[in-house]
N, C-alpha and C positions, 0 to 999 in steps of 0.2 A: 703737633701735626705728625700723623704716621707715616711711613714712608711705603710707597706700594710696591709691591713684592714683585719684582721683577721675573722670577719664575712661574707667580703665577698669570701674569700678563702672556709670556713667553706659550705657555700650556693654552691659552685661549687661543693665541695666533695659531698654534700646530691643529689644533680641533678644528679652527676653522678653515683652514688650509685643506685637510683632509675631508672636511665636509663638502667644500667647493669642488673639490677632484671628484667626490663620489656624484655630486650631482651632475659635474659635466661628462663624466664616463657613460652616465645614464642618456645625456643630452644629446652627445654623439653619434650613438649608436639610432635613437629616435630619429635625428636628424638626416640621418643616411637611410632611412627609409621612407619616411614622410615629408623629407625636404625641412629647409631653416626656418620656411614663414608656417610650418606646422608644429612648430615648438611654442609654447606659450606656458606661462607659470602654472597654469591647472593641470594641462596634462600631462607637464613633467612633474608636477607634485603627487601623480598619482603612482609613478613608480619610482622615484627618489627619498632618499631618506629624509627629505624635509618637507614641510609643508609650503603652500603657496606663500604668503606671506615672508617665509623664512628664505624662499629663493627669489622673491622680490628685494628683498634685503642683501641679498649678494650679489646680484647683477643689475638692479637700479631698473631697468626697462627691458623692451623685449629686445630691443637693438642691441643694449649691451651684452644679454643673454647671448644671442647671435653670433657676435664678437669675439666671445669668450669660447663658444663651441667651435669656433673656426679656427682659434689659437691652438685650442687644444686638440683638435683634429691633426694639425700641424705635428704637436709634437709626439702623438700616436703614431701617425705616419713615418716621422724622423725613425721612431725605436723601431717600428717593423720593415723597413725599406732600405732607408741609409746608413745607418750604425751596422745592420748585419755585415755588411759588404766592405766595412773599411777595415778589416784585419788582412783584405786580400792587397796584393801589390798595385801602388797606383797603375793606371793605365788598363789595359784592355780586362786583366784579371776582375779587377774592381768595377769597370763597368758590367761585365760580364754577370758577374756578382750581384750587380744593384738590378738588374733588369730580371735575375732570376727572384729574388727577393720580393720584387712589385709583383708578378706573378701570383706570388705563395701568400704574400699580404692581401690579394683578393681571392685567390683560389679559398684561402682559409677563412675567409669573411672576417677579418679582423673588425670592419665595419658591418653589422648586418647585413646593408644596402648595397655592399659591394665598396667600390672605390669612393669614397667619402666626396673627394674632388670633383669626380667625375659627374656625380650626382648633383653635386651644388653648381657647378659649370651649366649644366643643364638647365636648373633650374633658372639661375640668375642670368643666362647670357643674352635675353634680349631687354634687361630691366634697365631703367635709368639709372647710370651710376650713382652710386652712394656708399657709406663706410662698409656695408655686409659685404656687398658687390666687388668693392676694392680688395678688400682682404680678400675674397678667393682669386679674383686677378694676380695679386700678388704671390699669394701661394703656388699657383700656377706657373707663373713669370720665373720663382725661383727654382721650383723643378727642373723646369727645360734650361735654366742657368746651369744647374747643378750636371744635368747631363749633357750640355754641353762642354762643362769644364772636363767631365772624363773622356768624354770622347778625342776632346784636346791634349789631352794626357796622353792619350793610345796614340794619337798621331805624333807628338813631340817625342815619343820613345819608339817611334819607328814601328810602332806594331799595328798601325794601317797607314794606308795609304797616304803620301803626303797630301796628294789633290782632294782627297776626302772633303765633300761640302759640308762642313760639322752643321750647319744649320737644317740641311736637308734631313740627313741622317736620323737627328734628335724629331725633326718632326714626324718623319715615317716612325720610328721605334715609339713615339708618344701614340701614333694613330693605330698602332698595332697593337700596345699594353690597354689602350681604351677600347678598343674591338672585344680584345678577350674578354674585359670585363661584363659589356655590355651583354657579349652571347652568350655568358654564363647566366648574368644575373636576368637577365629578361627572355633569353630563349631556351635558358637549361640546357643548353651544349657542353658534353661535359668534355669535349676534346679539344674547346677552344683553348685553353691554356697552352697544350703541346703544340697547337697549330701555331700560335704567336709566339714560341720557344723556337720553334723551327724557323720561323719566318724573319726571326732577331738575327736568329745566328746565321741564316742564308745573308743577312744584308752585310753582317759583319765579316763574313769569309769574301763575300763579293767588294769590300772595302780594303782586301788586302791582309786579314787576319789570317794567320797560319793554322791555328789552332782554337777552335772553341769548346770546350766539353759540352756536349749534350747531356743535360739533365732534366729527366721528364718533371712536371709539376704535378701530373696528374694522370691516374686517380693516386690518391693517398690513402694508406690503409692507416 
């Protein structure tokens, strides 16, 4: 009996991983515009490098595809928003860098439809809880917790007032970022990101920040 070639097995696995990622790259863009419910094996096969049966083999069901898309969107968001600011010092500098990265992520249309998670939340907010809705809720809760940690670091370092209401500040920052995304995507407002930039900067200054460098987000050449 011949022994299976592990190199061949690894090669097939790598090709499968690349194919899956290529399909998900297209799927997250579609979902950001058409919604998670708008995803079907057939519509995705029209733009992905795999046919309908191949997509079904990768994800098993529509719900499986939707869950994979949400997970992939989280990876894309982390790469676009979280990682760029991690070189900054913990505290105010990292918080402000993360805010600017979020504004650029929306402004530069990392997802064709603007912020993937704002779009998904609008689509699913009134739906009966289920695995896909739960996955979107978890992503939003994790984002709020991350922002709260950044604000808390700034408070503990004395860069923001010790009496700062962390939850309130996170709520307001979230609202400003989401409004900028909506105003740009839906209303076509070219000044939305700079307005949000100035508003968050004002919040941080009011909370005791001594200096938050102003960095316009748009227009960009």
